[in-house]
PDB file as gemmi writes it, atoms N, CA and C in Angstrom:
CRYST1    1.000    1.000    1.000  90.00  90.00  90.00 P 1                      
ATOM      1  N   UNK A   1       5.929  -1.437  17.028  1.00  0.00           N  
ATOM      2  CA  UNK A   1       4.543  -1.188  17.354  1.00  0.00           C  
ATOM      3  C   UNK A   1       3.745  -0.915  16.076  1.00  0.00           C  
ATOM      4  N   UNK A   2       2.581  -1.477  16.007  1.00  0.00           N  
ATOM      5  CA  UNK A   2       1.700  -1.252  14.867  1.00  0.00           C  
ATOM      6  C   UNK A   2       0.968   0.074  15.047  1.00  0.00           C  
ATOM      7  N   UNK A   3       0.702   0.714  13.930  1.00  0.00           N  
ATOM      8  CA  UNK A   3      -0.050   1.966  13.984  1.00  0.00           C  
ATOM      9  C   UNK A   3      -1.520   1.663  14.250  1.00  0.00           C  
ATOM     10  N   UNK A   4      -2.301   2.698  14.336  1.00  0.00           N  
ATOM     11  CA  UNK A   4      -3.743   2.525  14.565  1.00  0.00           C  
ATOM     12  C   UNK A   4      -4.350   1.683  13.445  1.00  0.00           C  
ATOM     13  N   UNK A   5      -5.450   1.035  13.724  1.00  0.00           N  
ATOM     14  CA  UNK A   5      -6.089   0.147  12.757  1.00  0.00           C  
ATOM     15  C   UNK A   5      -6.575   0.953  11.553  1.00  0.00           C  
ATOM     16  N   UNK A   6      -5.822   0.880  10.437  1.00  0.00           N  
ATOM     17  CA  UNK A   6      -6.178   1.632   9.245  1.00  0.00           C  
ATOM     18  C   UNK A   6      -7.055   0.830   8.295  1.00  0.00           C  
ATOM     19  N   UNK A   7      -7.066  -0.492   8.406  1.00  0.00           N  
ATOM     20  CA  UNK A   7      -7.879  -1.325   7.527  1.00  0.00           C  
ATOM     21  C   UNK A   7      -9.296  -1.438   8.095  1.00  0.00           C  
ATOM     22  N   UNK A   8     -10.267  -1.091   7.267  1.00  0.00           N  
ATOM     23  CA  UNK A   8     -11.660  -1.127   7.692  1.00  0.00           C  
ATOM     24  C   UNK A   8     -12.453  -2.019   6.741  1.00  0.00           C  
ATOM     25  N   UNK A   9     -13.518  -2.608   7.245  1.00  0.00           N  
ATOM     26  CA  UNK A   9     -14.419  -3.410   6.431  1.00  0.00           C  
ATOM     27  C   UNK A   9     -15.477  -2.501   5.833  1.00  0.00           C  
ATOM     28  N   UNK A  10     -15.656  -2.594   4.516  1.00  0.00           N  
ATOM     29  CA  UNK A  10     -16.633  -1.755   3.828  1.00  0.00           C  
ATOM     30  C   UNK A  10     -17.633  -2.646   3.097  1.00  0.00           C  
ATOM     31  N   UNK A  11     -18.764  -2.074   2.736  1.00  0.00           N  
ATOM     32  CA  UNK A  11     -19.801  -2.773   1.986  1.00  0.00           C  
ATOM     33  C   UNK A  11     -19.942  -2.119   0.624  1.00  0.00           C  
ATOM     34  N   UNK A  12     -19.938  -2.946  -0.433  1.00  0.00           N  
ATOM     35  CA  UNK A  12     -20.134  -2.472  -1.795  1.00  0.00           C  
ATOM     36  C   UNK A  12     -21.542  -2.866  -2.240  1.00  0.00           C  
ATOM     37  N   UNK A  13     -22.274  -1.909  -2.804  1.00  0.00           N  
ATOM     38  CA  UNK A  13     -23.653  -2.149  -3.226  1.00  0.00           C  
ATOM     39  C   UNK A  13     -23.802  -1.832  -4.708  1.00  0.00           C  
ATOM     40  N   UNK A  14     -24.596  -2.637  -5.401  1.00  0.00           N  
ATOM     41  CA  UNK A  14     -24.828  -2.459  -6.836  1.00  0.00           C  
ATOM     42  C   UNK A  14     -25.530  -1.116  -7.075  1.00  0.00           C  
ATOM     43  N   UNK A  15     -24.962  -0.308  -7.979  1.00  0.00           N  
ATOM     44  CA  UNK A  15     -25.544   1.004  -8.232  1.00  0.00           C  
ATOM     45  C   UNK A  15     -26.748   0.920  -9.161  1.00  0.00           C  
ATOM     46  N   UNK A  16     -26.761  -0.035 -10.087  1.00  0.00           N  
ATOM     47  CA  UNK A  16     -27.906  -0.130 -10.998  1.00  0.00           C  
ATOM     48  C   UNK A  16     -29.131  -0.712 -10.301  1.00  0.00           C  
ATOM     49  N   UNK A  17     -28.954  -1.611  -9.335  1.00  0.00           N  
ATOM     50  CA  UNK A  17     -30.097  -2.155  -8.587  1.00  0.00           C  
ATOM     51  C   UNK A  17     -30.736  -1.084  -7.712  1.00  0.00           C  
ATOM     52  N   UNK A  18     -29.933  -0.208  -7.121  1.00  0.00           N  
ATOM     53  CA  UNK A  18     -30.488   0.836  -6.266  1.00  0.00           C  
ATOM     54  C   UNK A  18     -31.235   1.868  -7.092  1.00  0.00           C  
ATOM     55  N   UNK A  19     -30.829   2.070  -8.357  1.00  0.00           N  
ATOM     56  CA  UNK A  19     -31.542   3.007  -9.218  1.00  0.00           C  
ATOM     57  C   UNK A  19     -32.897   2.449  -9.622  1.00  0.00           C  
ATOM     58  N   UNK A  20     -32.973   1.137  -9.848  1.00  0.00           N  
ATOM     59  CA  UNK A  20     -34.219   0.518 -10.296  1.00  0.00           C  
ATOM     60  C   UNK A  20     -35.090   0.036  -9.144  1.00  0.00           C  
ATOM     61  N   UNK A  21     -34.646   0.166  -7.904  1.00  0.00           N  
ATOM     62  CA  UNK A  21     -35.445  -0.340  -6.789  1.00  0.00           C  
ATOM     63  C   UNK A  21     -36.743   0.445  -6.610  1.00  0.00           C  
ATOM     64  N   UNK A  22     -36.767   1.709  -7.004  1.00  0.00           N  
ATOM     65  CA  UNK A  22     -37.997   2.494  -6.908  1.00  0.00           C  
ATOM     66  C   UNK A  22     -39.013   2.027  -7.951  1.00  0.00           C  
ATOM     67  N   UNK A  23     -38.523   1.501  -9.087  1.00  0.00           N  
ATOM     68  CA  UNK A  23     -39.412   1.017 -10.143  1.00  0.00           C  
ATOM     69  C   UNK A  23     -39.890  -0.411  -9.896  1.00  0.00           C  
ATOM     70  N   UNK A  24     -39.339  -1.077  -8.886  1.00  0.00           N  
ATOM     71  CA  UNK A  24     -39.672  -2.464  -8.539  1.00  0.00           C  
ATOM     72  C   UNK A  24     -39.322  -3.442  -9.669  1.00  0.00           C  
ATOM     73  N   UNK A  25     -38.310  -3.091 -10.499  1.00  0.00           N  
ATOM     74  CA  UNK A  25     -37.879  -3.989 -11.561  1.00  0.00           C  
ATOM     75  C   UNK A  25     -36.995  -5.102 -11.023  1.00  0.00           C  
ATOM     76  N   UNK A  26     -36.143  -4.792 -10.043  1.00  0.00           N  
ATOM     77  CA  UNK A  26     -35.216  -5.799  -9.527  1.00  0.00           C  
ATOM     78  C   UNK A  26     -35.818  -6.486  -8.304  1.00  0.00           C  
ATOM     79  N   UNK A  27     -35.378  -7.728  -8.076  1.00  0.00           N  
ATOM     80  CA  UNK A  27     -35.899  -8.494  -6.951  1.00  0.00           C  
ATOM     81  C   UNK A  27     -35.082  -8.295  -5.690  1.00  0.00           C  
ATOM     82  N   UNK A  28     -33.906  -7.697  -5.782  1.00  0.00           N  
ATOM     83  CA  UNK A  28     -33.069  -7.493  -4.613  1.00  0.00           C  
ATOM     84  C   UNK A  28     -31.918  -6.557  -4.916  1.00  0.00           C  
ATOM     85  N   UNK A  29     -31.027  -6.421  -3.961  1.00  0.00           N  
ATOM     86  CA  UNK A  29     -29.858  -5.561  -4.113  1.00  0.00           C  
ATOM     87  C   UNK A  29     -28.629  -6.395  -3.815  1.00  0.00           C  
ATOM     88  N   UNK A  30     -27.683  -6.395  -4.747  1.00  0.00           N  
ATOM     89  CA  UNK A  30     -26.441  -7.152  -4.603  1.00  0.00           C  
ATOM     90  C   UNK A  30     -25.468  -6.387  -3.709  1.00  0.00           C  
ATOM     91  N   UNK A  31     -24.899  -7.071  -2.714  1.00  0.00           N  
ATOM     92  CA  UNK A  31     -23.926  -6.454  -1.812  1.00  0.00           C  
ATOM     93  C   UNK A  31     -22.729  -7.365  -1.616  1.00  0.00           C  
ATOM     94  N   UNK A  32     -21.551  -6.771  -1.584  1.00  0.00           N  
ATOM     95  CA  UNK A  32     -20.299  -7.471  -1.305  1.00  0.00           C  
ATOM     96  C   UNK A  32     -19.613  -6.770  -0.141  1.00  0.00           C  
ATOM     97  N   UNK A  33     -18.809  -7.497   0.617  1.00  0.00           N  
ATOM     98  CA  UNK A  33     -17.993  -6.882   1.666  1.00  0.00           C  
ATOM     99  C   UNK A  33     -16.534  -7.101   1.326  1.00  0.00           C  
ATOM    100  N   UNK A  34     -15.716  -6.122   1.651  1.00  0.00           N  
ATOM    101  CA  UNK A  34     -14.278  -6.189   1.421  1.00  0.00           C  
ATOM    102  C   UNK A  34     -13.593  -5.287   2.431  1.00  0.00           C  
ATOM    103  N   UNK A  35     -12.267  -5.283   2.401  1.00  0.00           N  
ATOM    104  CA  UNK A  35     -11.514  -4.435   3.307  1.00  0.00           C  
ATOM    105  C   UNK A  35     -10.658  -3.469   2.496  1.00  0.00           C  
ATOM    106  N   UNK A  36     -10.453  -2.261   3.042  1.00  0.00           N  
ATOM    107  CA  UNK A  36      -9.597  -1.285   2.382  1.00  0.00           C  
ATOM    108  C   UNK A  36      -8.763  -0.554   3.420  1.00  0.00           C  
ATOM    109  N   UNK A  37      -7.681   0.006   2.976  1.00  0.00           N  
ATOM    110  CA  UNK A  37      -6.795   0.794   3.813  1.00  0.00           C  
ATOM    111  C   UNK A  37      -7.228   2.257   3.717  1.00  0.00           C  
ATOM    112  N   UNK A  38      -7.661   2.852   4.829  1.00  0.00           N  
ATOM    113  CA  UNK A  38      -8.142   4.236   4.823  1.00  0.00           C  
ATOM    114  C   UNK A  38      -7.038   5.225   4.455  1.00  0.00           C  
ATOM    115  N   UNK A  39      -5.795   4.899   4.795  1.00  0.00           N  
ATOM    116  CA  UNK A  39      -4.682   5.810   4.521  1.00  0.00           C  
ATOM    117  C   UNK A  39      -4.379   5.874   3.026  1.00  0.00           C  
ATOM    118  N   UNK A  40      -4.382   4.731   2.339  1.00  0.00           N  
ATOM    119  CA  UNK A  40      -4.061   4.688   0.913  1.00  0.00           C  
ATOM    120  C   UNK A  40      -5.251   5.033   0.028  1.00  0.00           C  
ATOM    121  N   UNK A  41      -6.473   4.758   0.477  1.00  0.00           N  
ATOM    122  CA  UNK A  41      -7.678   4.982  -0.313  1.00  0.00           C  
ATOM    123  C   UNK A  41      -8.684   5.788   0.501  1.00  0.00           C  
ATOM    124  N   UNK A  42      -8.492   7.098   0.613  1.00  0.00           N  
ATOM    125  CA  UNK A  42      -9.416   7.899   1.431  1.00  0.00           C  
ATOM    126  C   UNK A  42     -10.772   8.133   0.758  1.00  0.00           C  
ATOM    127  N   UNK A  43     -10.828   8.048  -0.584  1.00  0.00           N  
ATOM    128  CA  UNK A  43     -12.098   8.276  -1.281  1.00  0.00           C  
ATOM    129  C   UNK A  43     -12.910   6.991  -1.307  1.00  0.00           C  
ATOM    130  N   UNK A  44     -14.191   7.109  -1.684  1.00  0.00           N  
ATOM    131  CA  UNK A  44     -15.065   5.933  -1.744  1.00  0.00           C  
ATOM    132  C   UNK A  44     -14.623   5.005  -2.874  1.00  0.00           C  
ATOM    133  N   UNK A  45     -14.646   3.714  -2.576  1.00  0.00           N  
ATOM    134  CA  UNK A  45     -14.206   2.696  -3.507  1.00  0.00           C  
ATOM    135  C   UNK A  45     -15.341   2.292  -4.439  1.00  0.00           C  
ATOM    136  N   UNK A  46     -15.034   2.099  -5.739  1.00  0.00           N  
ATOM    137  CA  UNK A  46     -16.004   1.615  -6.711  1.00  0.00           C  
ATOM    138  C   UNK A  46     -15.342   0.524  -7.533  1.00  0.00           C  
ATOM    139  N   UNK A  47     -15.955  -0.665  -7.580  1.00  0.00           N  
ATOM    140  CA  UNK A  47     -15.419  -1.801  -8.316  1.00  0.00           C  
ATOM    141  C   UNK A  47     -16.499  -2.412  -9.184  1.00  0.00           C  
ATOM    142  N   UNK A  48     -16.083  -3.021 -10.298  1.00  0.00           N  
ATOM    143  CA  UNK A  48     -17.029  -3.769 -11.129  1.00  0.00           C  
ATOM    144  C   UNK A  48     -17.112  -5.180 -10.588  1.00  0.00           C  
ATOM    145  N   UNK A  49     -18.317  -5.590 -10.188  1.00  0.00           N  
ATOM    146  CA  UNK A  49     -18.562  -6.920  -9.645  1.00  0.00           C  
ATOM    147  C   UNK A  49     -19.793  -7.500 -10.335  1.00  0.00           C  
ATOM    148  N   UNK A  50     -19.978  -8.820 -10.209  1.00  0.00           N  
ATOM    149  CA  UNK A  50     -21.139  -9.470 -10.812  1.00  0.00           C  
ATOM    150  C   UNK A  50     -22.352  -9.292  -9.908  1.00  0.00           C  
ATOM    151  N   UNK A  51     -23.445  -8.868 -10.491  1.00  0.00           N  
ATOM    152  CA  UNK A  51     -24.710  -8.716  -9.764  1.00  0.00           C  
ATOM    153  C   UNK A  51     -25.633  -9.855 -10.181  1.00  0.00           C  
ATOM    154  N   UNK A  52     -26.004 -10.744  -9.256  1.00  0.00           N  
ATOM    155  CA  UNK A  52     -26.883 -11.859  -9.625  1.00  0.00           C  
ATOM    156  C   UNK A  52     -28.316 -11.426  -9.937  1.00  0.00           C  
ATOM    157  N   UNK A  53     -28.724 -10.237  -9.553  1.00  0.00           N  
ATOM    158  CA  UNK A  53     -30.071  -9.750  -9.831  1.00  0.00           C  
ATOM    159  C   UNK A  53     -30.161  -9.093 -11.207  1.00  0.00           C  
ATOM    160  N   UNK A  54     -29.074  -8.445 -11.647  1.00  0.00           N  
ATOM    161  CA  UNK A  54     -29.028  -7.844 -12.986  1.00  0.00           C  
ATOM    162  C   UNK A  54     -28.500  -8.837 -14.021  1.00  0.00           C  
ATOM    163  N   UNK A  55     -27.868  -9.903 -13.572  1.00  0.00           N  
ATOM    164  CA  UNK A  55     -27.246 -10.925 -14.418  1.00  0.00           C  
ATOM    165  C   UNK A  55     -26.156 -10.355 -15.313  1.00  0.00           C  
ATOM    166  N   UNK A  56     -25.364  -9.406 -14.784  1.00  0.00           N  
ATOM    167  CA  UNK A  56     -24.235  -8.860 -15.525  1.00  0.00           C  
ATOM    168  C   UNK A  56     -23.278  -8.174 -14.559  1.00  0.00           C  
ATOM    169  N   UNK A  57     -22.107  -7.818 -15.047  1.00  0.00           N  
ATOM    170  CA  UNK A  57     -21.133  -7.094 -14.245  1.00  0.00           C  
ATOM    171  C   UNK A  57     -21.526  -5.615 -14.221  1.00  0.00           C  
ATOM    172  N   UNK A  58     -21.689  -5.077 -13.020  1.00  0.00           N  
ATOM    173  CA  UNK A  58     -22.090  -3.688 -12.856  1.00  0.00           C  
ATOM    174  C   UNK A  58     -21.160  -3.008 -11.861  1.00  0.00           C  
ATOM    175  N   UNK A  59     -21.264  -1.707 -11.782  1.00  0.00           N  
ATOM    176  CA  UNK A  59     -20.450  -0.930 -10.855  1.00  0.00           C  
ATOM    177  C   UNK A  59     -21.044  -1.032  -9.456  1.00  0.00           C  
ATOM    178  N   UNK A  60     -20.212  -1.407  -8.492  1.00  0.00           N  
ATOM    179  CA  UNK A  60     -20.616  -1.482  -7.086  1.00  0.00           C  
ATOM    180  C   UNK A  60     -19.867  -0.403  -6.326  1.00  0.00           C  
ATOM    181  N   UNK A  61     -20.591   0.440  -5.618  1.00  0.00           N  
ATOM    182  CA  UNK A  61     -19.992   1.548  -4.883  1.00  0.00           C  
ATOM    183  C   UNK A  61     -20.061   1.335  -3.382  1.00  0.00           C  
ATOM    184  N   UNK A  62     -19.148   1.968  -2.671  1.00  0.00           N  
ATOM    185  CA  UNK A  62     -19.085   1.872  -1.212  1.00  0.00           C  
ATOM    186  C   UNK A  62     -20.262   2.615  -0.599  1.00  0.00           C  
ATOM    187  N   UNK A  63     -20.877   2.010   0.418  1.00  0.00           N  
ATOM    188  CA  UNK A  63     -21.992   2.641   1.122  1.00  0.00           C  
ATOM    189  C   UNK A  63     -21.626   2.788   2.603  1.00  0.00           C  
ATOM    190  N   UNK A  64     -22.334   3.681   3.274  1.00  0.00           N  
ATOM    191  CA  UNK A  64     -22.150   3.840   4.718  1.00  0.00           C  
ATOM    192  C   UNK A  64     -22.900   2.755   5.446  1.00  0.00           C  
ATOM    193  N   UNK A  65     -22.394   2.376   6.595  1.00  0.00           N  
ATOM    194  CA  UNK A  65     -23.069   1.371   7.416  1.00  0.00           C  
ATOM    195  C   UNK A  65     -24.073   2.031   8.324  1.00  0.00           C  
TER     196      UNK A  65                                                      
END                                                                             
């Protein structure tokens, strides 16, 4: 028998775009979706991903849905 569904779908959002969104410098916010295991990774996930609005690799952090 399989245990309860531990893998969840999460959304990663660019942290530098959200900081500059109040200044209206960026045209949008970069978001990625991925899956993680809640049992192995209980803390919020942060990965370096490419942001097409900043045109560079930036830190993307997990957000609530």
